[in-house]
C-alpha positions as CSV (number, residue, x, y, z in Angstrom):
1,M,4.7,63.4,11.0
2,S,3.4,61.2,8.2
3,R,1.4,63.2,5.6
4,K,-0.1,60.7,3.3
5,V,-1.9,61.8,0.1
6,K,-3.5,59.6,-2.6
7,V,-2.7,60.7,-6.1
8,C,-4.1,59.4,-9.4
9,V,-2.9,60.5,-12.8
10,S,-4.6,59.9,-16.1
11,G,-3.2,58.8,-19.4
12,E,-6.6,58.7,-21.1
13,T,-7.3,60.5,-24.3
14,I,-10.6,60.7,-26.2
15,P,-10.4,57.7,-28.6
16,A,-10.9,57.9,-32.4
17,W,-13.7,55.3,-32.3
18,L,-15.9,57.7,-30.3
19,K,-18.1,59.0,-33.2
20,I,-18.8,62.8,-33.0
21,P,-21.4,63.7,-35.6
22,T,-21.3,67.4,-35.0
23,P,-19.3,69.7,-32.6
24,Q,-22.6,70.4,-30.8
25,A,-23.5,66.8,-30.3
26,G,-19.9,66.1,-29.3
27,V,-20.3,68.2,-26.1
28,E,-22.6,65.6,-24.5
29,I,-20.8,62.6,-26.0
30,V,-17.4,63.6,-24.7
31,R,-18.8,64.5,-21.3
32,D,-20.4,61.1,-21.0
33,Y,-17.1,59.5,-21.9
34,L,-15.2,61.5,-19.4
35,Q,-17.7,60.8,-16.7
36,D,-17.5,57.0,-17.3
37,F,-13.7,57.2,-17.2
38,L,-13.6,59.2,-14.0
39,D,-16.2,57.0,-12.2
40,K,-14.7,53.7,-13.2
41,Q,-11.0,54.4,-13.5
42,I,-10.1,57.4,-11.3
43,M,-12.5,57.7,-8.4
44,V,-12.4,54.0,-7.5
45,H,-8.9,54.8,-6.0
46,R,-10.5,57.5,-3.8
47,P,-7.8,60.0,-4.6
48,D,-7.0,63.2,-2.8
49,L,-5.7,64.6,-6.1
50,A,-6.5,63.5,-9.6
51,V,-4.6,65.0,-12.6
52,M,-6.0,64.8,-16.2
53,T,-4.0,64.7,-19.4
54,E,-3.4,67.8,-21.4
55,C,-6.5,68.9,-23.3
56,C,-8.3,65.9,-21.9
57,D,-11.5,66.7,-23.7
58,R,-9.9,67.0,-27.2
59,Y,-11.0,64.3,-29.7
60,P,-9.6,63.3,-33.1
61,V,-11.0,65.5,-35.9
62,S,-10.4,66.1,-39.6
63,S,-9.7,69.8,-39.1
64,K,-8.7,72.3,-36.5
65,D,-11.7,74.4,-37.5
66,E,-14.0,71.6,-36.4
67,L,-12.2,71.2,-33.1
68,Y,-12.5,74.8,-32.2
69,E,-16.2,74.7,-33.2
70,F,-16.4,72.1,-30.5
71,Y,-14.6,74.2,-28.0
72,E,-16.9,77.1,-28.8
73,A,-19.9,74.8,-28.3
74,R,-18.5,73.4,-25.1
75,G,-17.7,76.8,-23.6
76,D,-17.3,76.5,-19.9
77,A,-19.6,73.4,-19.5
78,Y,-16.8,71.0,-18.5
79,R,-15.4,73.4,-16.0
80,G,-18.6,73.0,-14.1
81,F,-18.6,69.3,-14.8
82,F,-15.1,68.7,-13.3
83,A,-15.9,71.1,-10.4
84,E,-19.0,69.0,-9.6
85,K,-17.0,65.7,-9.8
86,A,-14.4,67.2,-7.4
87,K,-17.2,68.1,-4.9
88,E,-19.0,64.8,-5.4
89,N,-15.9,62.8,-4.7
90,R,-14.3,65.1,-2.1
91,C,-11.1,65.4,-3.9
92,Y,-9.0,67.9,-5.9
93,I,-9.1,67.6,-9.7
94,A,-6.7,69.3,-12.2
95,Y,-8.6,69.8,-15.4
96,S,-6.5,70.6,-18.5
97,A,-8.2,72.1,-21.6
98,I,-8.1,74.8,-24.3
99,L,-10.3,77.4,-22.7
100,K,-11.4,80.9,-23.7
101,I,-10.5,83.1,-20.7
102,D,-11.1,86.9,-20.9
103,G,-11.8,86.6,-24.6
104,V,-8.6,84.8,-25.6
105,W,-7.7,81.1,-26.0
106,R,-5.5,79.6,-23.3
107,N,-4.0,76.2,-22.7
108,A,-5.1,76.1,-19.1
109,T,-5.1,73.8,-16.1
110,E,-7.7,74.6,-13.5
111,L,-7.6,73.0,-10.1
112,Y,-10.8,72.4,-8.2
113,D,-10.9,71.7,-4.5
114,R,-13.0,69.3,-2.4
115,E,-15.9,71.8,-2.5
116,G,-15.8,72.2,-6.2
117,K,-14.3,75.7,-6.0
118,V,-11.4,76.9,-8.1
119,A,-8.3,76.5,-5.9
120,G,-5.9,77.8,-8.6
121,I,-5.3,78.1,-12.4
122,Y,-2.2,77.6,-14.4
123,L,-1.8,79.0,-18.0
124,K,0.8,77.1,-20.0
125,N,3.9,79.3,-20.2
126,H,5.6,77.7,-23.2
127,L,3.3,76.9,-26.1
128,F,4.1,74.5,-28.9
129,P,4.6,76.6,-32.1
130,D,1.3,75.3,-33.7
131,E,-0.7,76.6,-30.7
132,Y,0.1,80.2,-31.7
133,L,-1.7,79.7,-35.0
134,R,-5.0,80.0,-33.2
135,D,-3.8,83.1,-31.4
136,T,-3.5,81.2,-28.1
137,V,-1.9,83.4,-25.5
138,P,0.9,81.9,-23.3
139,G,0.9,82.5,-19.5
140,T,3.6,84.1,-17.5
141,E,2.9,83.0,-13.9
142,L,3.7,79.8,-12.0
143,P,1.3,79.6,-9.1
144,L,1.8,77.6,-5.9
145,V,-1.6,76.4,-4.7
146,K,-2.0,75.5,-1.0
147,C,-4.3,72.5,-0.7
148,D,-5.4,70.9,2.5
149,F,-2.7,68.1,2.1
150,G,0.2,70.3,0.9
151,T,1.2,72.5,-2.0
152,V,0.9,72.0,-5.7
153,T,2.4,73.7,-8.7
154,F,2.1,72.9,-12.4
155,A,3.7,72.3,-15.8
156,T,2.1,71.5,-19.2
157,C,3.7,69.4,-21.9
158,F,6.2,71.6,-23.8
159,D,6.9,73.5,-20.6
160,L,9.1,70.7,-19.6
161,N,11.8,71.7,-22.0
162,F,12.5,75.1,-20.5
163,E,15.2,75.5,-17.8
164,E,14.0,78.9,-16.6
165,L,10.5,77.6,-15.7
166,R,12.1,74.6,-13.9
167,H,14.2,76.9,-11.8
168,R,11.1,78.9,-10.9
169,C,9.4,75.7,-9.9
170,R,12.3,74.7,-7.7
171,A,12.2,78.1,-5.9
172,L,8.6,77.5,-5.0
173,K,9.5,74.2,-3.1
174,P,6.2,72.4,-4.0
175,D,5.1,69.1,-2.6
176,I,3.7,68.0,-5.9
177,I,4.1,69.0,-9.5
178,A,0.9,68.4,-11.5
179,F,2.0,67.7,-15.1
180,S,-0.7,67.5,-17.8
181,S,0.8,66.5,-21.1
182,A,0.5,65.0,-24.6
183,F,4.1,63.7,-24.4
184,H,6.1,61.9,-21.6
185,G,9.3,63.9,-21.5
186,G,11.5,61.0,-20.3
187,L,14.6,62.3,-18.6
188,L,13.0,65.8,-18.2
189,Q,10.5,64.4,-15.8
190,K,13.2,63.1,-13.5
191,M,15.1,66.5,-13.7
192,W,12.0,68.4,-12.6
193,A,11.2,66.0,-9.8
194,Y,14.8,65.9,-8.4
195,E,15.6,69.5,-8.9
196,S,12.4,70.6,-7.2
197,R,12.6,67.9,-4.5
198,A,8.9,67.3,-5.3
199,Y,6.7,64.4,-6.3
200,F,6.0,64.5,-10.0
201,A,2.4,63.6,-10.9
202,G,2.7,63.0,-14.7
203,A,-0.7,62.8,-16.4
204,C,0.9,61.9,-19.8
205,A,-1.2,60.7,-22.7
206,R,-0.9,56.9,-22.8
207,F,2.0,56.8,-20.3
208,P,0.9,58.1,-16.9
209,E,3.6,58.1,-14.3
210,I,4.3,59.3,-10.7
211,L,7.9,59.9,-9.6
212,S,9.5,60.4,-6.2
213,P,11.4,63.6,-5.3
214,Q,14.5,61.6,-6.5
215,G,13.0,61.0,-9.9
216,E,12.4,57.3,-9.1
217,P,9.1,55.7,-10.4
218,V,6.5,55.3,-7.8
219,A,3.7,54.2,-10.1
220,H,3.3,54.0,-13.8
221,S,1.4,52.4,-16.7
222,H,3.6,51.7,-19.8
223,N,0.9,49.5,-21.4
224,F,-2.1,51.6,-22.2
225,F,-4.2,48.5,-23.0
226,Y,-3.8,47.2,-19.5
227,S,-4.3,50.5,-17.6
228,S,-4.7,54.2,-18.5
229,I,-4.0,55.5,-15.0
230,A,-1.3,55.4,-12.4
231,A,-2.1,55.7,-8.7
232,A,-0.1,55.9,-5.5
233,E,-0.1,57.0,-1.9
234,L,2.6,59.6,-1.3
235,N,4.1,60.7,1.9
236,L,4.7,64.5,1.9
237,D,6.7,64.5,5.2
238,R,10.0,63.8,3.4
239,E,13.5,65.0,3.1
240,I,16.4,64.3,0.8
241,I,19.5,63.6,2.8
242,H,23.0,63.4,1.3
243,L,25.0,60.3,2.2
244,D,28.1,62.2,3.2
245,Y,28.3,62.7,7.0
246,N,24.9,61.1,7.4
247,M,25.1,57.5,6.2
248,G,26.8,56.2,9.4
249,K,23.7,57.5,11.4
250,F,21.1,55.5,9.5
251,P,21.6,52.2,11.5
252,A,20.9,54.1,14.7
253,I,17.8,55.6,13.2
254,K,16.5,52.2,12.1
255,A,17.5,50.6,15.4
256,K,15.4,53.2,17.4
257,Y,12.5,53.7,15.0
258,G,12.3,50.7,12.7
259,D,9.6,51.0,10.1
260,K,8.5,54.3,11.5
261,V,11.2,55.9,9.4
262,K,11.6,54.8,5.8
263,I,15.0,55.3,4.1
264,Q,15.0,54.8,0.3
265,T,18.4,54.7,-1.5
266,P,18.3,54.8,-5.3
267,D,21.3,53.7,-7.3
268,Y,24.2,56.1,-8.1
269,L,22.6,59.3,-6.8
270,G,24.5,59.7,-3.4
271,S,21.4,60.7,-1.5
272,V,18.4,59.1,0.2
273,L,14.7,59.9,0.5
274,M,13.7,59.8,4.1
275,T,10.1,59.8,5.3
276,S,8.3,59.8,8.7
277,E,5.8,56.9,8.6
278,S,4.6,57.8,12.1
279,D,2.2,60.3,13.7
280,E,4.6,60.5,16.6
281,F,7.2,62.7,15.0
282,T,8.1,64.7,11.9
283,M,11.1,64.5,9.7
284,D,12.3,67.8,11.0
285,E,12.4,66.2,14.5
286,I,14.4,63.2,13.2
287,I,16.9,65.6,11.5
288,D,17.3,67.5,14.7
289,E,17.7,64.4,16.8
290,F,20.4,62.8,14.7
291,K,21.9,66.0,13.4
292,L,21.4,65.0,9.8
293,I,22.3,67.4,6.9
294,R,19.7,68.0,4.2
295,L,21.0,67.7,0.6
296,D,20.3,71.4,-0.2
297,D,22.2,72.5,3.0
298,Y,25.1,70.2,2.2
299,L,25.4,71.5,-1.4
300,A,25.1,75.1,-0.2
301,D,27.9,74.5,2.3
302,C,30.1,73.0,-0.5
303,V,29.5,76.2,-2.6
304,E,30.4,78.4,0.4
305,K,33.6,76.4,1.1
306,R,34.6,76.7,-2.6
307,E,34.1,80.4,-2.6
308,E,36.1,80.8,0.6
309,H,39.0,78.9,-0.8
310,L,38.9,80.8,-4.1
311,R,39.1,84.1,-2.1
312,K,42.2,82.9,-0.3
313,S,44.0,81.6,-3.4
């Protein structure tokens, strides 16, 4: 059954031209900037989920000492601000920032629900080396947050480089990966999306992008001067189906259901992304009706056959 969710990812960073006379004065100035951005760029899309860039309230400063004076002055004020914006706009917001939690600095992403309550928090597992200079403490957990539209997990910037975390992400089987980052990651984004069979909501500074579970671009902005956001409606009732044993059944599916079932075939990959565009049936029901083989089941069967033949040899 079609499960549509509107997602908007930010590529916005606090600009250098925003004059911050003192860290204390900066708290109000940055909040006003973020509010204007949210109201005019993000919320006009009426998203179910909005994802902010990594450390979205960080502004260019002459020294790290000054920046951390700002973080001390800011305290938890923006946590309340983003929670209120989530409630006001009846959406989920993933807010990424350097926060002091239980007395230590963390690179954290906090997810607020439609009531402005904390739905989940992610603490960046793999810190960039310079982050340790401020005694920032890495996280160890990778949560799977159940939202009213589906499930969300997280990654932050440097995390994207680490295979162990990507494998943990795949095991969670999320619907959406909320990625807040100061860098894009290129091929790594596609790897995370495809391996996890999840939509990838990349709130990357200057280059926001949303990918399909096959790593294909769904929405992006590669010209920051034109747009600092990417927005798309995603269908979470999806399956990735291998072409082998299945491809010959696709014409019968389209003949019976037409546009009620969407079949997307990217180049070179050997699989399709199939979604139910109707409220009449789910993808599980389509798979049962036409005896389709999911990609993961197909690959697992290949491994089993290989092991069986190796035992016999």
